[in-house]
N, C-alpha and C positions, 0 to 999 in steps of 0.2 A: 864758912860761917870763920868769924873772927875770933881771936882766941884768946887776942890780951887789943886792948886799945892803945892803937897809936899810927905812926905813918906811913902809910902800905903802897906798892908800885905796882898798878895794876896794869898788866896788858891784855887783851883780848884779840881772837883773830878766827875769821871764817874763811874756808879751802874749799873755793867754788868748781867746779867741771866747764871744761872751753866752750860750753853751749851756754853758757852766761857771761862770754868776756863781752859783747854787747849793751849789756843790760846793769839798771844802775842796780847797785847795791848799799846795804849798811850792816852794820855789826853795832851793838851796843850794850854798855855795861847799865845793869842795875843796882842798884843797894835798897835793900829794907823793900823791892818792891816798886821803885823808883825812878826812873832815866837820868842817869846824871854827865852819859858822857856821850859822846857818838862819834862812830868813824865813819863818811860814805864814801865810796867812788863812782863816776859814769862810768859806763863803756872804754873800750879799750883793750887788750890783752889781757893786764892783769886782774887775774884771778885769786886772788888776797887782800882780804879786807883786812886790819887790825887798827886798833884802836887802843889807847893809854892812857893812865891816868894816874896821881899820883894823890891822897885822899885821906881822910882822918875816917878810923873806924874803932868801935864803942866793942865790947866783948858782944857778943851775938849776935853782930852786924854779921848779913847775909851779902853776896854777890851773886850778880846771876849774868848770865851773857842770852843777847837776844840776835840775832839775823833779820835780815826782811831784803829782797829780793824781788824784780819787775822786771822777770821774762818770761809771765804772760802761761806761762809752762810749769809742771809739778815737775822740780830742784830736788838730788838729791846731795847733799853736802858732801865734801871729800874728804874734811875733817874739821875742827874745830878746836879751840883750844882756850884756854882760860887761866894766865898765870899771876900767883898773888906774893911779893913778898913784902915783909914788911923791914921797914926803914928804920924806926926807930921808936 
């Protein structure tokens, strides 16, 4: 939740286990319950999906990070992170 109005740089990441290497994955930033940015990756060896955006936030705006995979089986994330830095 933003403490003060301003512009913020937001970076979100989801880290998947090796079993998801060849499946589509996505990670998205939501602001006040609405999707505002999405990063996607399809297949390959990469298991970390990153999304970055800069946006204006008002005091009390809140951010959430969601991720999706299409592996077809249950998958437990290795980790996830959401970094928020006020620029001005």
